[in-house]
Structures are given as C-alpha cells and as structure tokens.
N, C-alpha and C positions, 0 to 999 in steps of 0.2 A: 451271407458274408461270413468270412472266417473269423475264428476267435481272435487271431492275431490282429486283424483289422479293428475289431471291437476294442481290444485292449489298447491299441495305439490311439484310437479316437477318444476313448475315455481319458487316457493320460494327457492327450493334447488339451482336451476341454478343461481338465483340472488345472493344468498349467496356465491356460489362458484366463481361467477364473481367478487364480491367485495373482496374475498380472493385473487384472482389473482391480482386485482388492488392494494391491500396492498403489495403483493410480488413485484409487479412492482415498487412500491414506494421505498421499502428498497433495492431492487436489483439495481435500477437506481438512487438512491440518489446521488451516487458518480458522476453521469453525471454532475450535477449542481455545486457541491461544492468541488470535489477532488482537483482541482487546487488552489482554494482559501485557503483550509486548508493546503495544502502542502507548499504554499508560506507564510503561517502565516498571510495572509490578514484578515482571520477570524478564530476564535476558532472553533473547531468541533461543539460545541453546538450552537453557534451563527449561524454558517452556516446551520445546520440542521433546526433550527427554521425559519430562513429566507426562506430556500428552501421549507419548508412545507407550509408556508403562500403563497408564490408565486405560488406553485403548485396548491393550492386551487383556487386562483384567475385565473390562466391560464386555469384551467379546465372549467371555466364558460365563456370563451371568444369566443367560437365558437362551431359549431356542424358538420362542413363539413367532418372532418375525421371520426367522429362517424357514419355519414350516409354512408360513403364508407364501413366501417366495417360491419354495420348493414344490408346492402343490396347488397354489391358488391363482397363478397368472395364466399359465397354459396347461393343457392336458398333459399328464405325465408321459414323456416320450418313452418308447419301448423298444427301440432298435437303433441301428447305426444311423439311420436317417434322422432319428430324433436327436442324436448327438450333434449332427450337423446344424440342426435348428438351434440348439443351445449355444453352440460355438458362434453362430451368426449373431445371435442376440448379444453375446459378450463383446464381439468385435464392434458392434454398433455403439455399445456403451463406452468402450475404451476410446474409440476415435472421437466421440463427442466430448469425453472428459479432457482429452488432450487439446481439443479445439478451444474449449472454454478456458482451460488453464492458460493457453497461449495468450488469450486476450484479457486475462486477469478477471474473468467473470465467475463469481461464486455460484455456479449452477449446481443442480442436485445430481450427485452420482447415483443416488437411489432411483430417481426417476429416469435417469439414463439407462440403468439396467432394466427397469420395468418396461420402458419404451422399446429397448432392444429385443427383449423377449416377446413383446406384443408384435413387433414388426416381423420378426422371424416366424412367429406362429401364424400370422396372417398370410405371409408369403407362401408358407408351406401348407396352408389350408388345414391346420390342426385346430383343436378346440381352444378358444380364448375365453377365459372365465370373466366375461364382462361385468357380471354382478359383483364379483369379488373386487375387481379393479375399480368399479364405481364406489363401493362402500369402504374399501380399505386403502385405496390409492387416491382417487380423484377427490372425494369429499375431504379426507385429511389434508390433501395437497392445498386445497383452498382455505380450509379452516385453520390449520396450524399457523400460518403467517399472521392471520387476524388475531388469533388467540395470543401469540407471542407478542405482537405489537401492543395489544390492549393491556395484557398483564404487566409488560415492561413499563408502559406508561404509568400504570397505577402504582407499581412498586417504586418507581423513581419519584413520583409525586410524594409518596409517603416518606421516602428517605429525605427529600428536600424539606418537608415539613418538620420531621423529627430533628434534623440537624441544622435547622434554620439559624440558630443562635450560636452554633459551634464555630470554633476557629478553623478557618479553611485549611491551612497547611497541615495541622494536626489531624483533622478529619480525613484528608486525602491520604496521609501516611497510613492511617489505620485501614482505610479501604484498600490500599495496596496489599496489605497482609491478607485481608479478606478475599481479595481477588485470587490469591494462590489456591484457596479452597474452592472458589466458584469455577475457576478454570479447570481444576481437577475433576469436579463434578461434570462439567461440560464434556471433557475428554472421555470420561467414563460412559456418558450417555451416547457419545459418538461411537464408541466401540460396541456398546449394547445394540445400537440400531444397525450400523453399517456393516460390521463384520459378519453379522448374521445373514445378510442378504447374499453374500458370497457363499456362505455355508449352504444356503438353500439351493443355489445353482449347482454346486458340486454334487449335492444329493440327487438333483435331477439327472445329472450325467451318470452317476453310479447306478441309479434305478434303470436308466435306459440301457446301460451295458450289462445289466443282470448281476451287478456286484452288490446290490443293496435292495432291501424291501422296506416299504413304509416311508414315513416322513420324519422319523427320528434322525438325529445327527450323530454320526460316529465321532468318537473322541478325537481321532487323528485329524478329522476335518475341522473340528473346533480349533485345535491347536494350530493347524496350518493357516487357517483364515486369520486367527488372532495375530500370528507372527507376521503375516504379509501386510496387514493393515498397519501394524505397529512400525514395521520397517519403512513403509511409505510415509507414515507420519513423521518419523525421525528425519527422513530425507528432506522434509519441509515443503512448503508451498508458498514461496515468497511473493509471487505475483498477486495471488488472491489475498494473501495476508495484508498486503498494502491496501487493497481495495476495501476490505472489511475494517481494517484498523484505522485508516486515515481518510479515505475518500468519501465515506458516507457522512460521518460527522467527526468533529474533533472530540475525542473521548477523554474523560478524566477517570480516575479509579472508581469513583462512586457509580458513574454511568456504566462502566465496564462490569462491575460487580452485579448490578441490577440486570443487565442484559444476559450475562452468563447464567445467573441463578434462575431466571425465568426460562431460558432456553433449555437448560438441563431438566427442569421440572416437567416441561412439555414433552421432552424426549422420553423420560421415564414413564410418564402417564400413558403415552401412546404405545410403548412396548409392552408394559405389564397389564394395562387395563383393556386396551383395544386391540392389541396384537397387530397394530398398523405400522407399516414401514414408511414412516414420515421422513421428510428431508431435514437433516441437521442444518444444511445450508439455509433453507428457507426460514427455519426457526430462529437461528441466531441472527440472520440478517434483519428479519422483521423486528426482533427484540432490540437490536441496535437502533433501528429507526424509531421504535417506540420510546426509548429513553431519550433519544435526541429531540423528539418532538416536545418534550416537557420543558425544554429550555426556551425555545421559540420555534415557530414553524420554519423559519428560514435556516435554522441550524442544521437541518437535514438537507443534504445536496440531492434534491429530488431528481435532477437530471441523471446522476449516477444511479440512483435508486431505480429510475425508470429503465435504464439499460439492463440492470440486474433482473428486474421483473420480466422484461422481454425475453431474457435468456431462460427464465423459468418456464414460460409458456412454450418456448421452442423446444425444450429438452426432450419431452416424450416423442413428439412427431419427428424431430430430427434424428434421434437415436433409432427410432423405428424405421425411418427411411434408409439409414445407413445399414441397418440389419437386413432389410429387404434386399438391398444390393449385394450384401455379403452372401446371403442365402442363394441368390441367383448365380453367384460365381462358384459357390461351394457345393451345391446340391448334387453334383455329379460324383462327388467323392464316394458316396454310399448309396 
C-alpha cells in the first residue's frame, strides 16, 4: 500500500480516537460531578468547569494505563490492515457509548474500548492477549465495584458515628465545602484513568503506520487526548448525571463526599499500583450504592442498580460485536 494511504488511515484513526475520547468525556462527566450537583454543593456549570480542568491535569499525570491499552490488549498492528482493526475497535466503543448515553445508563467507556479492540482483533484473527485481559481487565472489573461498595459503606458508617451528635444543617453545610475537594479528586482520577486509554489507542495507530516505536506516549498525544476528554466533559452528560445523582439513592453532601473520596482512592490505586484500566463508572456507581446502603437497605433503588449492572455485563460483548461488524465492513479498505 502507498504511503499516502497509510498517512490517511493513521490520520483517520487518530481523529476517531479523539472522537471516542470526547464521547468518553461527556458520557462519563457524571462520574465526577453528579453527586456534587445533586447535593447542590456545586452548580452544574461550576462542576463541569472544574471537572474539565481536573480531567486535563489528570490526563498528564501518568502513562502506565496507556501502555497497558497500547500493547496489552491485542498484538501490535504493523500495517494498514492493523489500522483498520484499531478503527473498527474504536467504532464499536463509540456506538456503544452513544447507545448507553441515550438510555441514561452509566456504562463503562473503558470496557467499551477494550471490548471493541477485542472484537476487532478476534474478527481479524490477530493475537488477543487473554492473560493480560484476565488479570488487568476482567479481575479488576469484578473487584473494583465490590471494593468501592465496601469501602464507601465503611467510610459512611464511620462518618455517621463521628458526627452522630452534630447539628444536621451545619454538618451538611460543611460537607458541601468538602465535596468541592472530593469532586475535584474524582475528576482528576477520571482524567488519569480514561484519557490514558485513548493515548494508548493512538500509539497503536502510530506504531502500525510506522510513525512511532515502542510503548512510550508522545507529548502531542498526551495533550490532544487531555484536551478532547476535557472538552467532552465540559459539554456535559445530563442524562447519566440524573441517573447517578438522583435515581440510585437520594444523596446528601455527606454521602456524596464519602462516595467521591472512596471512588477517587480506588482509581488512583488502580492506576499507580496495578497499572489496571478500571472503570470510573463502575467505581463511583458502586460507591454511591455503598453509602446508600448505610442508611437502610431500601434507600438504594435496586431496580435501577440492576439495570446499570446489566449494562456493565453487556458492555464488553456488545462493543466487541459492533466492532466485529465494523471490521467486516471496513476490512477491504486495506
């Protein structure tokens, strides 16, 4: 194939990857700010602006997750055909993101991307690193919600005990201030985790086109991915924000602070300690359920929670299936 076609394919894949990053931002904006908005700790516009800025900063804080995505899901593509595989994986993730956004379901953009790459890789008969997927995707996918739920339950119980004799209105007012910090930490963790996944995909495309070697991340890729996810976050994700902030439980500032603090802690630990691309959506949703369960079991609307969990389990196979169809339609390009 000609150099011109290679350049065009690389450019298209980079653009599609940044579109995915943008959809990741508006799809997952609710992860960082839904609790703060629902408790009125922040106005929607204040929350979105803060989340966009912190997403950008978080995206520049590491590359370990990006390297896992860039080299650990499928074998490094090495030609134009490999670029079609990457593009098909991205299309699968984008379509699933839009689908779940339309229905207001907080599914995982991270797992949509991983599922898309897996599906395209399977359809193209390239190497899929099942051992890496098992240890760094599947196990964290199941563990992180349980950890988020348990830690949020424990922290909320501790807060309820510590402030059991405090005046309710004054305590909630103070927790509204604390939520500004916890929401910022959550947004930082979202950028740290999710923007890096797009960086990894762009590096896959650059390697396939012969424009980059190794798993390191070029500076321009970091900045582009950080800007795209920040722009998407600022655009907002009102449908999913309503689900997380209002439909699972009725949040007050103390519950919101506990959920955000725990979720952010889990995100940082996964990125820096385990280099695992976990889902910010799974983590914050399970943390919200955990703090809600401390009040009474019926405080959590388990029917809504069940629909969300169903979307979690569907995400990887659904995105993989869409990617397979995309590959079947695009494979003749190169």
